N, C-alpha and C positions, 0 to 999 in steps of 0.2 A: 745360783747364789754365789756371791763374791767370797772367795776363800782366802785371799791374801792381797797384799799391796806390793807391786813390783816397781822399784824406783830405778832410774837410770842416771848415770853420770857420763856426760860427754867430755872427753879428754883429748888434749892435743898430744898426749903421750900415754896412750892406753896401757902400754906395758908397765910403765912406771906407776901409774895409778893402781893397776891391779896388784903390783908387787907391794905397794903401800898398804892396801886393804888386807892382803894375805900375810905379809911379814910384820908390819908394824901394828896394825889394829888386830891382827890374828883372827880375822873373821873366817869361820868355816865356809867352804865353798864346794860346789860341784862343777865339773867340766861339762860344758854343753857344746858339742861339736856341731849340732844342727846342720847336718850335711845337706848340701844341694845335690843336684843331679850328678855332679862330677866328684862327689866326696869331699868338697870343700864347703865351708860355711857360706851359705848363699849371699849374705849381706856384707861379708868382709873378705871372702876369699881365703880365710885362715883354714889350713888343713889340719893343724895341730889343735886338738881339743884343749890343751893346756893354755892356748892363747885366748880362750873365751871362757872366763870364770864367772859363775853366778854365785854371789855371796849371800850367806844367811846373815841377816842383820839383827836377828833376835826380835824381842818385843818391839812393838811400834805403836805410834799414834799419829793422827793427822789433825792438824789445826787449819782453820781458814781465817786469814786476816784480811781486813779491808785495805784497799789501796789508798784510802784517805780516811783520816779520823781526827777527832779533836778530843783532847784529854787534858784537864787542868788548865784550860786556856791556851794550850799549845796545839797547833795544827801540824799534822805530819802526813806525808804522802810517800808512796813507793810505786814504782811501775809494776804492772801485772807480771808476775813471775812465780816460779817454784823455788823452794829452798830446802836443803837437807841439813838437819842438825842431828848431832849424836849426843845422847844424854849419859850421865854417869852419876854414881852415888856420892863420890868424893872427888871434886875437881882437882885439888892439889895432888892427891895420890895418883890419879889417872894421868895428869900431866907428867909427873915424875916417871911413871912407868913407861908412858909412850915416848918421852924424851930419851929414855934408856934404849929404846928400840930405833931411835933416829928421827922421831917426829920433831917438827918445829912449829912454833906458834906465832901468831900475829900480836906481839906485845904481851902484856900482863892481863890476867883475868879482871873482868869488870863486873860490878853489880848491875844487873839489867832489869830489875823489878821482878820478872818471872823466874829469875835464877841468876846464878853467877856463871859467866861464860868467857870464852876466849876463842879467837879464830884458830882453827887447826889447818895448817898448810897441807894441801893434797897435791902431790906432784902431778903435773900435767893438767890439773883441773882447778876450779875455783876452791877457795877455802870453805870449810864446813864449820859451823858453830859447834863447839864442844861446850856443853853446859851441865851444871848441877841444878836441877829444877827446884824451885820453891813451891810450885803448884802441884796439885793432885795429878797423878799421871793416869791416863786412860787405861794403860796396860795393866795396872794394879787393881783395877775395879773388877769385881766379879760380874759375870754376865748372867 
């Protein structure tokens, strides 16, 4: 049985990306040394477990969007890909708190239909959408 969802962020500066998740977003983490035969991490060569952090991202949900659709007479398309968004209860308060820890954003928040959001710059990686959902969240539903 599937017990969790593991997401990956591929970064040009993994150290900066991990520091952002740890220090700015303040996500809890574990250190995964994952030693290979020689005591180093088999897929990265990292000997220090602190170099390989696995973050707890809390409650989650997964949506599937079509690569092309028509809505209200407007056709839209997107290449096949995966995206990571982070959700909050109060976008303005969250932006202020994260800004105080050094986060930067791609412009001002926008109304997006499903919620109000803004691009959150992630050092060494692509931006993530930070948004306050208007929709019912799957993680709040009782199973």
